[in-house]
TINULO-621958 format. One record per residue (C-alpha): residue in three letters; x, y, z. Coordinates in steps of 0.25 Angstrom, whole numbers, padded with zeros to 4 digits, always signed. Example, Ala and Ser with C-alpha at 12.3 -4.5 7.8 and 13.67 -1.06 7.14 Angstrom:
// residues 2
ALA+0049-0018+0031;SER+0055-0004+0029;
//
This chain:
// residues 152
MET-0009+0047-0087;THR-0004+0041-0100;LEU+0009+0033-0099;LYS+0019+0034-0111;GLU+0019+0021-0119;TYR+0033+0013-0120;PRO+0037+0001-0127;GLN+0035-0012-0120;GLU+0050-0015-0120;GLN+0053-0001-0114;LEU+0043-0004-0103;ALA+0048-0018-0100;ALA+0062-0012-0098;GLN+0057-0003-0087;PRO+0063-0005-0072;ILE+0052-0011-0064;GLY+0058-0006-0051;ALA+0058+0008-0055;TRP+0043+0008-0060;SER+0038-0001-0049;GLY+0046+0008-0039;GLU+0040+0021-0045;ALA+0026+0015-0045;TYR+0028+0011-0030;ARG+0032+0025-0026;ARG+0021+0031-0034;VAL+0010+0022-0028;VAL+0015+0022-0014;GLY+0018+0037-0014;ALA+0003+0040-0019;LEU-0003+0030-0008;ARG+0006+0036+0003;ALA+0002+0050-0001;ARG-0013+0047+0000;LEU-0011+0040+0013;ALA-0003+0052+0018;VAL-0016+0060+0017;GLU-0021+0052+0029;ASP-0007+0053+0035;LEU-0006+0038+0033;THR+0006+0029+0028;GLN+0005+0016+0020;PRO+0007+0009+0033;HIS-0005+0016+0039;TRP-0013+0012+0026;TRP-0008-0003+0027;THR-0011-0003+0042;LEU-0025+0002+0040;ASN-0028-0008+0029;HIS-0023-0020+0036;VAL-0030-0017+0049;ALA-0043-0014+0041;GLY-0042-0027+0034;ALA-0040-0035+0046;PRO-0045-0028+0059;GLY-0038-0033+0071;ARG-0029-0042+0064;TRP-0016-0033+0063;THR-0007-0030+0074;ARG+0005-0020+0073;GLU+0015-0031+0071;THR+0007-0039+0061;LEU+0003-0027+0053;ILE+0018-0022+0053;GLU+0022-0036+0048;ARG+0012-0036+0037;LEU+0015-0021+0032;ALA+0029-0018+0035;GLN+0034-0024+0022;TYR+0026-0013+0014;GLU+0031-0001+0022;ASP+0043+0006+0016;LEU+0044+0019+0023;GLY+0048+0014+0037;ILE+0035+0018+0044;ASP+0033+0012+0057;PHE+0020+0004+0057;HIS+0019+0006+0072;ASP+0018+0021+0070;VAL+0008+0018+0059;PHE-0001+0010+0069;ASP+0001+0020+0080;ASP-0004+0031+0070;LEU-0016+0023+0066;VAL-0020+0021+0081;ALA-0017+0035+0084;ARG-0026+0040+0073;GLY-0037+0031+0078;TRP-0037+0022+0065;LEU-0032+0009+0071;THR-0034+0002+0085;GLU-0026-0009+0090;ASP-0033-0019+0100;ALA-0023-0030+0105;GLY-0014-0026+0094;ALA-0024-0028+0083;MET-0027-0016+0074;THR-0040-0012+0070;LEU-0044+0001+0062;THR-0054+0011+0068;GLY-0065+0018+0060;ALA-0055+0030+0058;GLY-0044+0020+0053;GLU-0054+0014+0043;ALA-0058+0028+0038;GLY-0044+0032+0037;ARG-0040+0019+0029;LEU-0052+0021+0020;ARG-0047+0036+0017;ALA-0033+0031+0014;GLY-0038+0020+0006;GLU-0046+0029-0003;ARG-0034+0038-0005;ASN-0026+0025-0009;LEU-0036+0021-0018;ARG-0035+0034-0026;VAL-0020+0031-0028;HIS-0023+0017-0032;ARG-0033+0022-0042;GLN-0023+0033-0048;MET-0012+0022-0049;HIS-0022+0013-0057;GLU-0026+0023-0067;GLY-0024+0018-0081;VAL-0019+0004-0076;ALA-0028-0007-0079;THR-0031-0017-0068;ALA-0024-0028-0076;ASP-0012-0020-0078;PHE-0011-0017-0063;VAL-0013-0032-0060;THR-0002-0035-0070;THR+0007-0025-0064;ILE+0005-0031-0050;ASN+0007-0045-0054;VAL+0020-0041-0062;LEU+0025-0034-0049;ARG+0021-0046-0041;ARG+0029-0055-0050;MET+0041-0046-0050;VAL+0041-0046-0034;ALA+0040-0061-0034;ASN+0051-0062-0044;LEU+0060-0054-0035;GLY+0057-0063-0023;GLY+0046-0055-0017;ASN+0032-0059-0014;GLY+0023-0056-0026;ASP+0010-0060-0019;LEU+0000-0049-0015;PRO+0000-0045-0001;ASP-0010-0051+0009;
//
């Protein structure tokens, strides 16, 4: 898709909140739609990835503490964990979570769907431009009192 060209002064005067908000809604909406194919929410996805990255490290409480800041739909994480256990995707031994083979397979399927969204989003965007955009947003967040560091 070709974008219409505008003078630099006109682009510089654009409301960053409106454009970043629209980008957020489009990106997150596309990711959520792809996850919904597997009957997953973003908290499901985050849980699968965190547990896969550190099997046995996460408990319900530590994972809620880590992820709650990103959740904006009022989803109860305990319901997410219970759903993954009921599906046979997640086990809890002495409170520590581990993915099952089915959970890893589901994570990989959802990951492929998300990768398609990322590829679509990056079409026509040079890596250097993407990096610049991320750094500009990080700086704006930090300038307004937020944490501009990348998440752990």
